[in-house]
N, C-alpha and C positions, 0 to 999 in steps of 0.2 A: 581528539576523540573521534573514532569512527562510528558512523550511524548505520545500523542494519535497518533495512526497510522492506516493505512489501508493496506491490503495485495493487491499486484498487481499480477493478474493472468497472465499466459503466453499468448502471442499472439496465435491465432489459427494456426494450422499446415499449411505450405504453399501449401501442396498437397490437392486439393479439396476432393479427395476420402478418405483421412485420416480424414479430418474434418467431412465428412458425417458419419463416423463411431461413432463420439462422440455424446453421448446423454446428458451427464452431467459431473460433476467433483466432487472431494472431496479435500478440503483444510484442512490441519492440522497445527495449529499454537500453539507453546508452548510459552505462555506469560512469562515475567520475574518472576512472582509469582510462576511459575512451573505448572500452570494449562494448560492442553492440551485441546485445543478447536478444535473440528472437525465439519466442516461446509460443507453441500452439496451445490454445485453451479449449477445453471441452465446454459444451453448452451448459452443462450442470454447474461448472465453476462460475459461469457468468450469471447464474440466477440464485445461487445460494450465498456462500460467504463472500464471494467476489474479490477475495484476496489471493494474489499470486506470490508465492515465496520462492526464492532461489538463493542458494548460498553465496552467489556472486553479487547479490543486491546489497552492497555496502559501499560507503564513501565517507569522506571527511565532512564534518559539520560545516554547513554553509555552502557546500557544493551544489550545483544545479544538475538535475537529472531530467533529461528529455525523455518523454514517453510517447508512444504511438500505439493505437489499437484500432482494429478493423474486424468486422464480422465477415464470415465466409459462409456461403450457402452450400447445400448438398451437392451442387454441381462443381464446386471449387471456385466459384466466382467470389472475388473479394470486393467488398463494398468500400465506400469512402472511409478514410481514416479520421479519427479524432486525435488531436495533439495536445500535449500539456508539457510544461517545464516546471518542475517542483524543486524547491530549495530544501536540502536536508537540514532539519533543525532538531535539536535535542528537546523533545516534548515529553520525555519520560521522567517523572519526578523520582527523587530518591526514596528509599524504603522508609516506611513510617516507623517512628520510635516505638519501642515495645511497651513502655509504660511511662507514667508521670505521677508524681505524688508530692506530699509534703513531709517535712521532718521538723519536729520541734527542736529549736536550738537554744532556747532560754525562756525565762519568765520575766515579766515586768509587773511591778505593783499596780493595783487599781487606783 
C-alpha cells in the first residue's frame, strides 16, 4: 500500500524578533523513490496550517522519509537546518460503518 503524506513545518520561533527576521523557508524532502524535492515555502504557510502538500509525496508503507527545513531572511540568508527522518505508517482508520441494530430472531418462554 502506498502512503500519501504532507510535511509538517515547524512552529514559528517563540521570540517575536526571531520570527520577524524570517521571510520564507526551504523544505527538502527525499521521497522513497530517491527523488529529492526542494520546495520554497512562504512565511504565511509557516504560521498557519503548517502543512506542505505535493503530489510526489508518496511512498510505500514502512519507508523512511528524510526531511530538512531552514528559514530564509529577506536578504536571502539561509539559517541552520532542522532534520528529521519519519517512517511512513498507515494511520488512517477505515470508514465507519453506517449503522448497527438488532433483529428479533425468535422467542423463548419465560
